[in-house]
BALOBA-1460 file (C-alpha; in Angstrom, 3 decimals):
// residues 413
<rec num="1" residu="m" x="0.152" y="0.219" z="-0.429"/>
<rec num="2" residu="s" x="0.848" y="3.840" z="-0.787"/>
<rec num="3" residu="a" x="0.352" y="7.110" z="0.005"/>
<rec num="4" residu="l" x="1.254" y="10.305" z="-0.980"/>
<rec num="5" residu="v" x="2.166" y="11.659" z="1.859"/>
<rec num="6" residu="a" x="3.273" y="15.719" z="3.006"/>
<rec num="7" residu="v" x="5.782" y="16.675" z="5.766"/>
<rec num="8" residu="a" x="4.704" y="18.902" z="8.974"/>
<rec num="9" residu="g" x="6.144" y="22.019" z="7.205"/>
<rec num="10" residu="p" x="5.619" y="24.736" z="6.216"/>
<rec num="11" residu="l" x="9.183" y="26.576" z="5.361"/>
<rec num="12" residu="t" x="9.957" y="29.779" z="3.654"/>
<rec num="13" residu="p" x="11.359" y="29.149" z="0.574"/>
<rec num="14" residu="p" x="14.302" y="30.515" z="-0.618"/>
<rec num="15" residu="a" x="14.421" y="33.721" z="-3.373"/>
<rec num="16" residu="h" x="15.087" y="31.918" z="-6.061"/>
<rec num="17" residu="a" x="12.323" y="29.203" z="-5.725"/>
<rec num="18" residu="a" x="9.267" y="28.707" z="-7.478"/>
<rec num="19" residu="p" x="6.450" y="29.098" z="-5.481"/>
<rec num="20" residu="a" x="5.844" y="25.728" z="-3.411"/>
<rec num="21" residu="a" x="2.733" y="23.058" z="-4.260"/>
<rec num="22" residu="p" x="0.143" y="23.521" z="-1.719"/>
<rec num="23" residu="a" x="-0.020" y="19.984" z="-0.935"/>
<rec num="24" residu="t" x="3.547" y="20.046" z="0.701"/>
<rec num="25" residu="v" x="4.139" y="23.776" z="1.698"/>
<rec num="26" residu="a" x="1.401" y="26.244" z="3.019"/>
<rec num="27" residu="r" x="1.733" y="29.982" z="3.340"/>
<rec num="28" residu="p" x="5.654" y="31.134" z="4.359"/>
<rec num="29" residu="w" x="6.331" y="32.931" z="7.668"/>
<rec num="30" residu="v" x="8.430" y="35.670" z="6.120"/>
<rec num="31" residu="s" x="9.090" y="37.274" z="2.868"/>
<rec num="32" residu="p" x="11.542" y="35.190" z="0.830"/>
<rec num="33" residu="d" x="13.779" y="38.394" z="0.464"/>
<rec num="34" residu="r" x="14.266" y="39.410" z="4.162"/>
<rec num="35" residu="l" x="17.715" y="38.293" z="5.161"/>
<rec num="36" residu="l" x="17.969" y="36.827" z="8.677"/>
<rec num="37" residu="r" x="21.167" y="37.631" z="10.376"/>
<rec num="38" residu="t" x="22.249" y="34.734" z="12.592"/>
<rec num="39" residu="d" x="22.574" y="37.084" z="15.794"/>
<rec num="40" residu="q" x="19.069" y="37.851" z="15.240"/>
<rec num="41" residu="v" x="18.728" y="33.779" z="14.870"/>
<rec num="42" residu="r" x="19.811" y="33.548" z="18.256"/>
<rec num="43" residu="d" x="18.226" y="36.181" z="19.718"/>
<rec num="44" residu="e" x="15.461" y="34.898" z="18.320"/>
<rec num="45" residu="q" x="15.314" y="31.147" z="19.413"/>
<rec num="46" residu="w" x="12.132" y="31.726" z="22.136"/>
<rec num="47" residu="q" x="11.541" y="28.228" z="22.196"/>
<rec num="48" residu="l" x="15.296" y="27.707" z="24.511"/>
<rec num="49" residu="e" x="13.901" y="29.469" z="27.043"/>
<rec num="50" residu="e" x="10.486" y="28.352" z="26.935"/>
<rec num="51" residu="l" x="11.957" y="25.218" z="27.804"/>
<rec num="52" residu="r" x="14.466" y="26.295" z="29.985"/>
<rec num="53" residu="a" x="17.028" y="25.041" z="28.095"/>
<rec num="54" residu="k" x="20.155" y="26.987" z="30.481"/>
<rec num="55" residu="t" x="18.764" y="24.680" z="33.187"/>
<rec num="56" residu="a" x="18.234" y="21.648" z="31.245"/>
<rec num="57" residu="w" x="22.156" y="21.657" z="30.598"/>
<rec num="58" residu="r" x="23.618" y="22.088" z="33.875"/>
<rec num="59" residu="t" x="22.180" y="18.361" z="34.102"/>
<rec num="60" residu="s" x="22.248" y="16.675" z="30.356"/>
<rec num="61" residu="t" x="23.474" y="17.873" z="26.932"/>
<rec num="62" residu="g" x="22.983" y="14.912" z="24.868"/>
<rec num="63" residu="r" x="26.713" y="13.350" z="24.483"/>
<rec num="64" residu="g" x="26.994" y="10.314" z="23.378"/>
<rec num="65" residu="v" x="23.726" y="10.071" z="22.079"/>
<rec num="66" residu="v" x="22.624" y="9.194" z="18.209"/>
<rec num="67" residu="v" x="19.112" y="10.997" z="16.697"/>
<rec num="68" residu="a" x="18.001" y="9.660" z="13.522"/>
<rec num="69" residu="v" x="16.367" y="12.063" z="11.414"/>
<rec num="70" residu="i" x="14.418" y="10.387" z="8.681"/>
<rec num="71" residu="d" x="13.621" y="13.361" z="6.374"/>
<rec num="72" residu="s" x="14.839" y="15.499" z="3.309"/>
<rec num="73" residu="g" x="18.453" y="14.995" z="4.305"/>
<rec num="74" residu="v" x="20.589" y="17.005" z="6.476"/>
<rec num="75" residu="d" x="23.459" y="19.442" z="5.606"/>
<rec num="76" residu="g" x="26.354" y="18.409" z="7.460"/>
<rec num="77" residu="a" x="28.319" y="21.823" z="6.187"/>
<rec num="78" residu="h" x="25.879" y="23.857" z="7.555"/>
<rec num="79" residu="a" x="27.788" y="26.211" z="10.236"/>
<rec num="80" residu="d" x="25.438" y="25.251" z="12.723"/>
<rec num="81" residu="l" x="25.618" y="21.152" z="12.454"/>
<rec num="82" residu="a" x="29.519" y="20.903" z="11.382"/>
<rec num="83" residu="g" x="31.185" y="18.103" z="13.524"/>
<rec num="84" residu="q" x="27.280" y="17.107" z="14.465"/>
<rec num="85" residu="v" x="26.025" y="14.722" z="11.494"/>
<rec num="86" residu="l" x="27.260" y="10.852" z="11.184"/>
<rec num="87" residu="p" x="27.515" y="9.134" z="7.783"/>
<rec num="88" residu="g" x="23.956" y="8.623" z="6.862"/>
<rec num="89" residu="l" x="21.858" y="7.559" z="3.890"/>
<rec num="90" residu="d" x="20.295" y="8.600" z="0.805"/>
<rec num="91" residu="l" x="17.339" y="6.683" z="0.055"/>
<rec num="92" residu="v" x="15.862" y="8.890" z="-3.324"/>
<rec num="93" residu="t" x="19.210" y="9.422" z="-4.563"/>
<rec num="94" residu="p" x="21.947" y="6.754" z="-3.838"/>
<rec num="95" residu="d" x="24.521" y="8.231" z="-5.385"/>
<rec num="96" residu="g" x="23.909" y="11.580" z="-4.264"/>
<rec num="97" residu="s" x="23.479" y="13.728" z="-6.992"/>
<rec num="98" residu="d" x="20.877" y="16.050" z="-5.582"/>
<rec num="99" residu="g" x="22.803" y="16.774" z="-2.612"/>
<rec num="100" residu="p" x="22.499" y="16.337" z="1.069"/>
<rec num="101" residu="d" x="19.390" y="18.118" z="1.781"/>
<rec num="102" residu="p" x="17.930" y="19.804" z="-1.302"/>
<rec num="103" residu="v" x="14.443" y="20.714" z="0.408"/>
<rec num="104" residu="g" x="16.140" y="22.174" z="3.544"/>
<rec num="105" residu="h" x="13.293" y="20.534" z="6.195"/>
<rec num="106" residu="g" x="15.597" y="17.842" z="7.283"/>
<rec num="107" residu="t" x="18.409" y="20.304" z="8.054"/>
<rec num="108" residu="t" x="16.059" y="22.590" z="10.267"/>
<rec num="109" residu="v" x="14.874" y="19.550" z="12.250"/>
<rec num="110" residu="a" x="18.557" y="18.472" z="12.368"/>
<rec num="111" residu="g" x="19.308" y="21.727" z="13.965"/>
<rec num="112" residu="l" x="16.685" y="22.204" z="16.183"/>
<rec num="113" residu="i" x="17.759" y="18.790" z="18.029"/>
<rec num="114" residu="a" x="21.647" y="19.440" z="17.562"/>
<rec num="115" residu="g" x="22.405" y="22.721" z="16.192"/>
<rec num="116" residu="r" x="25.849" y="23.546" z="18.047"/>
<rec num="117" residu="a" x="26.085" y="25.587" z="21.210"/>
<rec num="118" residu="d" x="29.920" y="26.682" z="21.119"/>
<rec num="119" residu="d" x="29.369" y="30.428" z="19.823"/>
<rec num="120" residu="d" x="26.959" y="32.570" z="20.140"/>
<rec num="121" residu="r" x="25.429" y="32.927" z="16.707"/>
<rec num="122" residu="g" x="22.983" y="30.446" z="14.666"/>
<rec num="123" residu="v" x="20.604" y="28.172" z="15.710"/>
<rec num="124" residu="v" x="21.178" y="25.990" z="18.807"/>
<rec num="125" residu="g" x="19.686" y="22.411" z="19.467"/>
<rec num="126" residu="l" x="18.033" y="21.513" z="22.298"/>
<rec num="127" residu="a" x="20.481" y="18.357" z="22.728"/>
<rec num="128" residu="p" x="23.290" y="20.507" z="21.328"/>
<rec num="129" residu="d" x="26.150" y="17.193" z="22.106"/>
<rec num="130" residu="a" x="23.675" y="15.043" z="20.694"/>
<rec num="131" residu="k" x="25.010" y="13.428" z="17.078"/>
<rec num="132" residu="i" x="22.407" y="13.243" z="14.098"/>
<rec num="133" residu="l" x="21.946" y="10.417" z="11.611"/>
<rec num="134" residu="p" x="20.486" y="11.750" z="8.821"/>
<rec num="135" residu="v" x="18.457" y="9.399" z="6.523"/>
<rec num="136" residu="r" x="16.889" y="11.107" z="3.418"/>
<rec num="137" residu="v" x="13.487" y="9.264" z="2.208"/>
<rec num="138" residu="l" x="12.133" y="12.981" z="1.348"/>
<rec num="139" residu="d" x="12.115" y="13.657" z="-2.367"/>
<rec num="140" residu="a" x="12.852" y="17.351" z="-3.998"/>
<rec num="141" residu="e" x="8.900" y="18.509" z="-3.639"/>
<rec num="142" residu="n" x="9.153" y="17.456" z="0.374"/>
<rec num="143" residu="r" x="7.188" y="14.289" z="-0.316"/>
<rec num="144" residu="y" x="7.340" y="10.461" z="-0.162"/>
<rec num="145" residu="d" x="4.662" y="8.310" z="-2.078"/>
<rec num="146" residu="d" x="6.171" y="4.498" z="-0.577"/>
<rec num="147" residu="a" x="5.731" y="3.580" z="2.974"/>
<rec num="148" residu="l" x="8.284" y="0.841" z="2.417"/>
<rec num="149" residu="v" x="10.843" y="3.299" z="2.144"/>
<rec num="150" residu="i" x="10.105" y="4.861" z="5.537"/>
<rec num="151" residu="a" x="10.089" y="1.671" z="6.579"/>
<rec num="152" residu="k" x="13.314" y="0.692" z="5.095"/>
<rec num="153" residu="a" x="14.965" y="3.977" z="6.903"/>
<rec num="154" residu="v" x="13.756" y="3.222" z="10.416"/>
<rec num="155" residu="r" x="15.529" y="-0.021" z="10.104"/>
<rec num="156" residu="w" x="18.249" y="0.787" z="8.766"/>
<rec num="157" residu="a" x="18.872" y="3.862" z="11.713"/>
<rec num="158" residu="v" x="18.419" y="0.957" z="14.627"/>
<rec num="159" residu="d" x="20.538" y="-0.931" z="12.756"/>
<rec num="160" residu="n" x="23.245" y="1.602" z="12.297"/>
<rec num="161" residu="g" x="23.262" y="3.060" z="15.608"/>
<rec num="162" residu="a" x="20.008" y="5.328" z="16.532"/>
<rec num="163" residu="q" x="19.037" y="5.406" z="20.190"/>
<rec num="164" residu="v" x="15.856" y="8.093" z="19.543"/>
<rec num="165" residu="v" x="14.476" y="8.250" z="15.756"/>
<rec num="166" residu="n" x="12.545" y="11.539" z="14.524"/>
<rec num="167" residu="l" x="9.815" y="11.620" z="11.953"/>
<rec num="168" residu="s" x="8.658" y="15.006" z="11.107"/>
<rec num="169" residu="l" x="6.608" y="13.112" z="8.448"/>
<rec num="170" residu="g" x="2.946" y="10.981" z="7.802"/>
<rec num="171" residu="g" x="0.409" y="10.589" z="5.967"/>
<rec num="172" residu="s" x="-3.551" y="9.232" z="6.604"/>
<rec num="173" residu="s" x="-3.077" y="5.465" z="5.955"/>
<rec num="174" residu="d" x="-1.218" y="3.110" z="8.015"/>
<rec num="175" residu="n" x="0.994" y="0.632" z="6.448"/>
<rec num="176" residu="p" x="2.116" y="-2.828" z="7.971"/>
<rec num="177" residu="a" x="5.589" y="-2.715" z="6.687"/>
<rec num="178" residu="l" x="5.920" y="0.501" z="8.317"/>
<rec num="179" residu="a" x="4.355" y="-0.965" z="11.303"/>
<rec num="180" residu="a" x="6.857" y="-3.963" z="11.597"/>
<rec num="181" residu="a" x="9.617" y="-1.678" z="11.286"/>
<rec num="182" residu="l" x="8.388" y="0.580" z="14.329"/>
<rec num="183" residu="d" x="7.649" y="-2.609" z="16.502"/>
<rec num="184" residu="y" x="11.520" y="-3.373" z="15.008"/>
<rec num="185" residu="a" x="12.703" y="-0.056" z="16.514"/>
<rec num="186" residu="f" x="10.869" y="-0.832" z="20.254"/>
<rec num="187" residu="a" x="12.273" y="-4.334" z="20.539"/>
<rec num="188" residu="r" x="15.373" y="-2.801" z="19.900"/>
<rec num="189" residu="d" x="15.019" y="-0.244" z="22.567"/>
<rec num="190" residu="v" x="14.739" y="2.491" z="20.555"/>
<rec num="191" residu="v" x="12.529" y="5.795" z="21.318"/>
<rec num="192" residu="v" x="10.590" y="6.647" z="18.152"/>
<rec num="193" residu="v" x="9.045" y="10.148" z="17.932"/>
<rec num="194" residu="a" x="6.285" y="11.586" z="15.120"/>
<rec num="195" residu="c" x="4.344" y="14.440" z="14.323"/>
<rec num="196" residu="t" x="0.804" y="14.785" z="14.783"/>
<rec num="197" residu="g" x="0.423" y="16.542" z="11.361"/>
<rec num="198" residu="n" x="-0.413" y="20.083" z="9.752"/>
<rec num="199" residu="l" x="-4.026" y="20.944" z="8.733"/>
<rec num="200" residu="a" x="-2.789" y="22.997" z="5.950"/>
<rec num="201" residu="t" x="-1.274" y="19.724" z="4.587"/>
<rec num="202" residu="s" x="-3.650" y="16.865" z="5.072"/>
<rec num="203" residu="t" x="-6.683" y="15.996" z="3.214"/>
<rec num="204" residu="t" x="-8.228" y="14.737" z="6.936"/>
<rec num="205" residu="t" x="-8.393" y="15.893" z="10.434"/>
<rec num="206" residu="e" x="-6.960" y="12.277" z="11.531"/>
<rec num="207" residu="v" x="-3.592" y="12.214" z="13.853"/>
<rec num="208" residu="w" x="-0.869" y="11.105" z="10.729"/>
<rec num="209" residu="y" x="0.528" y="7.887" z="10.471"/>
<rec num="210" residu="p" x="3.299" y="6.929" z="11.985"/>
<rec num="211" residu="a" x="2.093" y="9.082" z="14.467"/>
<rec num="212" residu="r" x="-0.733" y="7.287" z="15.859"/>
<rec num="213" residu="e" x="1.238" y="3.954" z="15.674"/>
<rec num="214" residu="p" x="1.220" y="2.776" z="19.874"/>
<rec num="215" residu="g" x="4.200" y="3.307" z="21.016"/>
<rec num="216" residu="v" x="5.085" y="6.198" z="19.333"/>
<rec num="217" residu="l" x="5.605" y="9.850" z="21.104"/>
<rec num="218" residu="a" x="3.091" y="11.867" z="19.113"/>
<rec num="219" residu="v" x="3.696" y="15.573" z="19.199"/>
<rec num="220" residu="a" x="1.214" y="18.479" z="18.620"/>
<rec num="221" residu="g" x="2.661" y="21.889" z="18.123"/>
<rec num="222" residu="l" x="1.723" y="25.008" z="20.029"/>
<rec num="223" residu="e" x="1.429" y="28.468" z="19.648"/>
<rec num="224" residu="r" x="4.349" y="31.462" z="20.682"/>
<rec num="225" residu="t" x="2.686" y="31.232" z="24.148"/>
<rec num="226" residu="s" x="2.967" y="27.778" z="24.606"/>
<rec num="227" residu="e" x="-0.711" y="27.764" z="26.273"/>
<rec num="228" residu="n" x="-2.397" y="27.646" z="23.214"/>
<rec num="229" residu="l" x="-2.504" y="25.391" z="20.498"/>
<rec num="230" residu="w" x="-1.702" y="26.152" z="17.028"/>
<rec num="231" residu="s" x="-4.346" y="26.561" z="15.036"/>
<rec num="232" residu="g" x="-2.791" y="24.322" z="12.750"/>
<rec num="233" residu="s" x="-2.262" y="21.563" z="14.537"/>
<rec num="234" residu="i" x="-3.628" y="18.382" z="13.671"/>
<rec num="235" residu="t" x="-4.841" y="16.853" z="17.395"/>
<rec num="236" residu="g" x="-6.567" y="14.093" z="18.706"/>
<rec num="237" residu="h" x="-7.132" y="11.016" z="20.920"/>
<rec num="238" residu="e" x="-3.515" y="9.950" z="19.911"/>
<rec num="239" residu="t" x="-1.705" y="12.689" z="21.022"/>
<rec num="240" residu="v" x="0.616" y="12.499" z="23.618"/>
<rec num="241" residu="l" x="2.537" y="15.204" z="24.176"/>
<rec num="242" residu="s" x="3.310" y="19.280" z="23.196"/>
<rec num="243" residu="a" x="6.158" y="21.534" z="21.823"/>
<rec num="244" residu="p" x="6.394" y="24.783" z="20.476"/>
<rec num="245" residu="a" x="5.493" y="25.245" z="16.919"/>
<rec num="246" residu="t" x="5.286" y="28.337" z="15.733"/>
<rec num="247" residu="g" x="8.211" y="31.591" z="15.172"/>
<rec num="248" residu="l" x="10.856" y="29.077" z="15.073"/>
<rec num="249" residu="y" x="13.764" y="30.262" z="13.166"/>
<rec num="250" residu="g" x="15.664" y="26.955" z="12.009"/>
<rec num="251" residu="a" x="18.991" y="26.136" z="9.685"/>
<rec num="252" residu="r" x="18.846" y="25.432" z="6.215"/>
<rec num="253" residu="p" x="21.291" y="24.941" z="3.331"/>
<rec num="254" residu="e" x="23.270" y="28.369" z="3.136"/>
<rec num="255" residu="g" x="21.388" y="30.143" z="5.683"/>
<rec num="256" residu="y" x="18.214" y="30.657" z="7.892"/>
<rec num="257" residu="w" x="15.002" y="30.691" z="7.260"/>
<rec num="258" residu="r" x="11.751" y="31.050" z="9.991"/>
<rec num="259" residu="v" x="9.351" y="27.491" z="10.285"/>
<rec num="260" residu="q" x="6.325" y="27.027" z="11.723"/>
<rec num="261" residu="g" x="4.515" y="23.322" z="11.821"/>
<rec num="262" residu="t" x="4.152" y="20.149" z="13.926"/>
<rec num="263" residu="s" x="7.133" y="19.117" z="12.173"/>
<rec num="264" residu="f" x="9.192" y="21.683" z="14.437"/>
<rec num="265" residu="a" x="7.486" y="20.750" z="17.356"/>
<rec num="266" residu="a" x="8.394" y="16.956" z="17.332"/>
<rec num="267" residu="p" x="12.337" y="17.343" z="17.080"/>
<rec num="268" residu="l" x="12.203" y="19.073" z="20.439"/>
<rec num="269" residu="v" x="10.742" y="16.248" z="22.262"/>
<rec num="270" residu="a" x="12.988" y="14.292" z="20.123"/>
<rec num="271" residu="a" x="16.007" y="15.998" z="21.333"/>
<rec num="272" residu="t" x="14.522" y="15.699" z="25.012"/>
<rec num="273" residu="a" x="14.234" y="11.958" z="24.763"/>
<rec num="274" residu="a" x="18.215" y="12.581" z="23.944"/>
<rec num="275" residu="l" x="18.918" y="14.609" z="26.969"/>
<rec num="276" residu="v" x="17.098" y="11.949" z="29.117"/>
<rec num="277" residu="r" x="18.956" y="9.027" z="27.609"/>
<rec num="278" residu="a" x="22.173" y="10.770" z="28.210"/>
<rec num="279" residu="r" x="21.732" y="11.424" z="31.334"/>
<rec num="280" residu="y" x="20.817" y="7.944" z="32.299"/>
<rec num="281" residu="p" x="22.344" y="5.929" z="30.014"/>
<rec num="282" residu="k" x="21.239" y="2.013" z="31.289"/>
<rec num="283" residu="m" x="17.593" y="3.472" z="31.238"/>
<rec num="284" residu="s" x="15.281" y="1.460" z="28.971"/>
<rec num="285" residu="a" x="13.404" y="3.445" z="25.647"/>
<rec num="286" residu="g" x="10.121" y="2.835" z="27.441"/>
<rec num="287" residu="d" x="10.992" y="4.388" z="30.931"/>
<rec num="288" residu="v" x="12.476" y="7.141" z="28.956"/>
<rec num="289" residu="v" x="8.876" y="7.712" z="27.246"/>
<rec num="290" residu="n" x="7.117" y="7.204" z="30.770"/>
<rec num="291" residu="r" x="9.293" y="9.876" z="31.929"/>
<rec num="292" residu="l" x="8.819" y="12.452" z="29.126"/>
<rec num="293" residu="i" x="5.054" y="11.609" z="29.602"/>
<rec num="294" residu="a" x="5.258" y="11.837" z="33.781"/>
<rec num="295" residu="t" x="6.723" y="15.172" z="33.644"/>
<rec num="296" residu="a" x="5.354" y="16.954" z="30.948"/>
<rec num="297" residu="r" x="3.486" y="20.489" z="31.967"/>
<rec num="298" residu="d" x="-0.270" y="20.073" z="32.056"/>
<rec num="299" residu="l" x="-2.455" y="22.097" z="29.805"/>
<rec num="300" residu="g" x="-6.534" y="22.042" z="29.002"/>
<rec num="301" residu="p" x="-8.389" y="20.039" z="30.927"/>
<rec num="302" residu="t" x="-6.463" y="18.386" z="34.103"/>
<rec num="303" residu="g" x="-4.954" y="15.134" z="32.962"/>
<rec num="304" residu="r" x="-4.263" y="13.749" z="29.439"/>
<rec num="305" residu="d" x="-6.650" y="15.407" z="26.986"/>
<rec num="306" residu="d" x="-6.775" y="15.539" z="22.785"/>
<rec num="307" residu="r" x="-5.930" y="18.506" z="22.021"/>
<rec num="308" residu="f" x="-2.707" y="18.787" z="24.176"/>
<rec num="309" residu="g" x="-2.201" y="15.223" z="25.030"/>
<rec num="310" residu="y" x="-0.373" y="14.928" z="28.738"/>
<rec num="311" residu="g" x="1.301" y="18.553" z="28.097"/>
<rec num="312" residu="l" x="3.964" y="20.303" z="27.187"/>
<rec num="313" residu="v" x="7.316" y="18.721" z="27.362"/>
<rec num="314" residu="d" x="9.635" y="19.708" z="30.064"/>
<rec num="315" residu="p" x="12.727" y="18.719" z="29.485"/>
<rec num="316" residu="v" x="14.105" y="20.090" z="33.388"/>
<rec num="317" residu="a" x="11.826" y="17.697" z="35.221"/>
<rec num="318" residu="a" x="12.297" y="15.134" z="32.618"/>
<rec num="319" residu="l" x="16.108" y="15.105" z="33.768"/>
<rec num="320" residu="t" x="15.354" y="15.888" z="37.144"/>
<rec num="321" residu="a" x="12.286" y="14.378" z="38.739"/>
<rec num="322" residu="d" x="11.496" y="11.408" z="40.938"/>
<rec num="323" residu="v" x="10.080" y="9.187" z="38.453"/>
<rec num="324" residu="p" x="9.760" y="5.662" z="39.144"/>
<rec num="325" residu="s" x="10.608" y="2.581" z="37.125"/>
<rec num="326" residu="v" x="7.557" y="0.874" z="34.899"/>
<rec num="327" residu="g" x="9.792" y="-1.159" z="32.627"/>
<rec num="328" residu="h" x="7.699" y="-0.929" z="29.509"/>
<rec num="329" residu="n" x="6.580" y="1.277" z="27.156"/>
<rec num="330" residu="p" x="3.191" y="2.734" z="28.597"/>
<rec num="331" residu="l" x="1.856" y="3.967" z="24.977"/>
<rec num="332" residu="d" x="2.736" y="0.802" z="23.563"/>
<rec num="333" residu="d" x="-0.304" y="-1.479" z="23.227"/>
<rec num="334" residu="n" x="-0.700" y="-5.402" z="24.139"/>
<rec num="335" residu="a" x="0.866" y="-6.945" z="20.951"/>
<rec num="336" residu="s" x="3.977" y="-8.664" z="20.479"/>
<rec num="337" residu="p" x="6.688" y="-7.152" z="18.162"/>
<rec num="338" residu="g" x="5.377" y="-6.586" z="14.836"/>
<rec num="339" residu="v" x="1.937" y="-7.378" z="15.387"/>
<rec num="340" residu="v" x="-0.163" y="-4.284" z="14.632"/>
<rec num="341" residu="g" x="-3.077" y="-6.552" z="12.815"/>
<rec num="342" residu="f" x="-0.620" y="-7.851" z="9.900"/>
<rec num="343" residu="g" x="1.821" y="-10.065" z="11.226"/>
<rec num="344" residu="p" x="5.079" y="-10.367" z="12.965"/>
<rec num="345" residu="a" x="8.135" y="-8.183" z="12.171"/>
<rec num="346" residu="p" x="10.451" y="-10.578" z="9.816"/>
<rec num="347" residu="g" x="12.850" y="-12.219" z="12.093"/>
<rec num="348" residu="d" x="10.846" y="-12.350" z="14.796"/>
<rec num="349" residu="g" x="10.552" y="-16.270" z="15.761"/>
<rec num="350" residu="r" x="7.683" y="-15.548" z="18.847"/>
<rec num="351" residu="d" x="4.369" y="-16.580" z="18.475"/>
<rec num="352" residu="s" x="1.978" y="-13.765" z="17.611"/>
<rec num="353" residu="r" x="-0.912" y="-12.569" z="20.310"/>
<rec num="354" residu="a" x="-3.807" y="-10.832" z="19.108"/>
<rec num="355" residu="a" x="-3.582" y="-7.964" z="17.059"/>
<rec num="356" residu="a" x="-3.834" y="-4.473" z="18.369"/>
<rec num="357" residu="a" x="-7.233" y="-3.414" z="19.570"/>
<rec num="358" residu="g" x="-9.379" y="-0.715" z="17.345"/>
<rec num="359" residu="r" x="-8.811" y="2.690" z="17.517"/>
<rec num="360" residu="g" x="-11.710" y="3.470" z="20.161"/>
<rec num="361" residu="g" x="-9.552" y="2.250" z="22.585"/>
<rec num="362" residu="d" x="-7.171" y="3.619" z="24.888"/>
<rec num="363" residu="p" x="-3.980" y="4.619" z="23.196"/>
<rec num="364" residu="l" x="-1.886" y="4.222" z="25.792"/>
<rec num="365" residu="g" x="-2.205" y="0.784" z="26.623"/>
<rec num="366" residu="r" x="-2.133" y="0.731" z="30.371"/>
<rec num="367" residu="t" x="-4.057" y="-2.347" z="30.954"/>
<rec num="368" residu="a" x="-2.583" y="-5.845" z="31.132"/>
<rec num="369" residu="e" x="1.286" y="-6.077" z="30.633"/>
<rec num="370" residu="a" x="2.317" y="-7.818" z="26.730"/>
<rec num="371" residu="w" x="5.577" y="-7.970" z="25.703"/>
<rec num="372" residu="n" x="8.118" y="-5.446" z="26.446"/>
<rec num="373" residu="a" x="11.686" y="-4.253" z="25.722"/>
<rec num="374" residu="r" x="13.943" y="-5.104" z="28.338"/>
<rec num="375" residu="p" x="17.866" y="-5.153" z="28.719"/>
<rec num="376" residu="a" x="19.498" y="-7.959" z="27.711"/>
<rec num="377" residu="g" x="19.774" y="-11.086" z="30.912"/>
<rec num="378" residu="q" x="16.634" y="-10.177" z="32.323"/>
<rec num="379" residu="t" x="14.720" y="-13.154" z="32.659"/>
<rec num="380" residu="d" x="10.666" y="-13.676" z="31.595"/>
<rec num="381" residu="v" x="8.839" y="-15.993" z="33.687"/>
<rec num="382" residu="s" x="6.224" y="-17.124" z="31.353"/>
<rec num="383" residu="a" x="2.246" y="-17.850" z="32.447"/>
<rec num="384" residu="p" x="2.964" y="-21.380" z="32.454"/>
<rec num="385" residu="e" x="5.932" y="-21.390" z="34.668"/>
<rec num="386" residu="r" x="4.039" y="-19.032" z="37.147"/>
<rec num="387" residu="l" x="1.160" y="-21.542" z="37.425"/>
<rec num="388" residu="w" x="3.736" y="-24.649" z="37.777"/>
<rec num="389" residu="t" x="5.250" y="-22.523" z="40.573"/>
<rec num="390" residu="g" x="1.660" y="-21.639" z="42.514"/>
<rec num="391" residu="l" x="0.434" y="-24.855" z="42.456"/>
<rec num="392" residu="a" x="3.877" y="-26.615" z="43.775"/>
<rec num="393" residu="l" x="3.953" y="-23.559" z="46.778"/>
<rec num="394" residu="f" x="0.321" y="-24.678" z="47.396"/>
<rec num="395" residu="v" x="0.901" y="-28.558" z="47.674"/>
<rec num="396" residu="a" x="3.859" y="-27.478" z="50.264"/>
<rec num="397" residu="l" x="1.692" y="-25.098" z="51.814"/>
<rec num="398" residu="v" x="-0.804" y="-28.023" z="52.288"/>
<rec num="399" residu="t" x="1.556" y="-31.139" z="52.905"/>
<rec num="400" residu="g" x="3.427" y="-28.622" z="56.080"/>
<rec num="401" residu="t" x="0.187" y="-27.184" z="57.529"/>
<rec num="402" residu="a" x="-0.883" y="-31.223" z="57.546"/>
<rec num="403" residu="l" x="2.354" y="-32.402" z="59.571"/>
<rec num="404" residu="m" x="2.098" y="-29.540" z="62.167"/>
<rec num="405" residu="v" x="-1.635" y="-30.852" z="63.311"/>
<rec num="406" residu="r" x="-0.010" y="-34.132" z="63.263"/>
<rec num="407" residu="r" x="2.266" y="-33.465" z="65.370"/>
<rec num="408" residu="f" x="-0.125" y="-30.816" z="67.840"/>
<rec num="409" residu="r" x="-2.414" y="-33.922" z="68.197"/>
<rec num="410" residu="q" x="0.234" y="-36.854" z="69.288"/>
<rec num="411" residu="t" x="1.708" y="-34.273" z="71.279"/>
<rec num="412" residu="r" x="-1.689" y="-33.946" z="72.966"/>
<rec num="413" residu="r" x="-2.091" y="-37.826" z="73.655"/>
């Protein structure tokens, strides 16, 4: 199955660019001929202050964590990303003839995650010492039309060291291959973040896929006040977290631009996951996810709601709060790895459990625990083993009680 899919833009096109197709890019923020000074860019990064980045950096800067940016590519030669970008993969033009990022979208996403903080100019990422693993899946029109490409990208990223995966893209249709690839990531202890989508580039108000896949951190966008949902953000029952999405300055090849969209909210959550993974290197991906949702700043109605999810992601609280371990991803459903109504992931030899529950159920999967991505070496006692152990203990207890009663009667004679 394939579907025409757009990213959650929009981007300000460069001065020489033709008008973007309305199916993929919405109205720009600023006039194309407006030049952005690098120091102006630094001054206008309001999201860093809103998310208390300097306080968070006292505890973690993301050092040692690899974040995969599955997008339009990443310009590793940009001044704000020099030294931050690992060798990646181009699934659109494998010969590299299009250049590292012909669109600029992926470079913007990467800069929001890991833009360098060693000077006072340009874009700084929320996890400035994390490394970016770029995988290009979007063509020169900022689209993809085959979810198999995204599935391959996810698997390649996982196999090449990604600890966090950012997907600032999506569409209306589920896809079995991509579902299996996401379960492949979960089973290998990887945090997956995706945007909920933009109304301007969507034919439906439903949260985009893969953001609505159980286990994924689905991120909606907020206005600059961070108390109001951005009017262009898709949101719904599957929304998990919210993050700044408007008035953001981003890096692009040969310069900067101002951007808006849930595409740029998602990387702020991915960066927060990188901060947590660097601070707690032995923490499982499931516990990282739980920590992010448990420490989010509640917005809207008390508790989780369909507009803001659990609320605004809070890097400082995620790094410092006392959050008990849960040992599994609380967003995941009760299916085995790779089972999302389509069958197991390739290479998974375990028996399948029931397919995921219908969309009307709780997407957080807070009912009985099913499969978990656990550290190597931890035993998993199966249900039959627990049954026989319980029976043995029961028999021993009954036998011991009978012997005690017998001895008591003998002493009274």
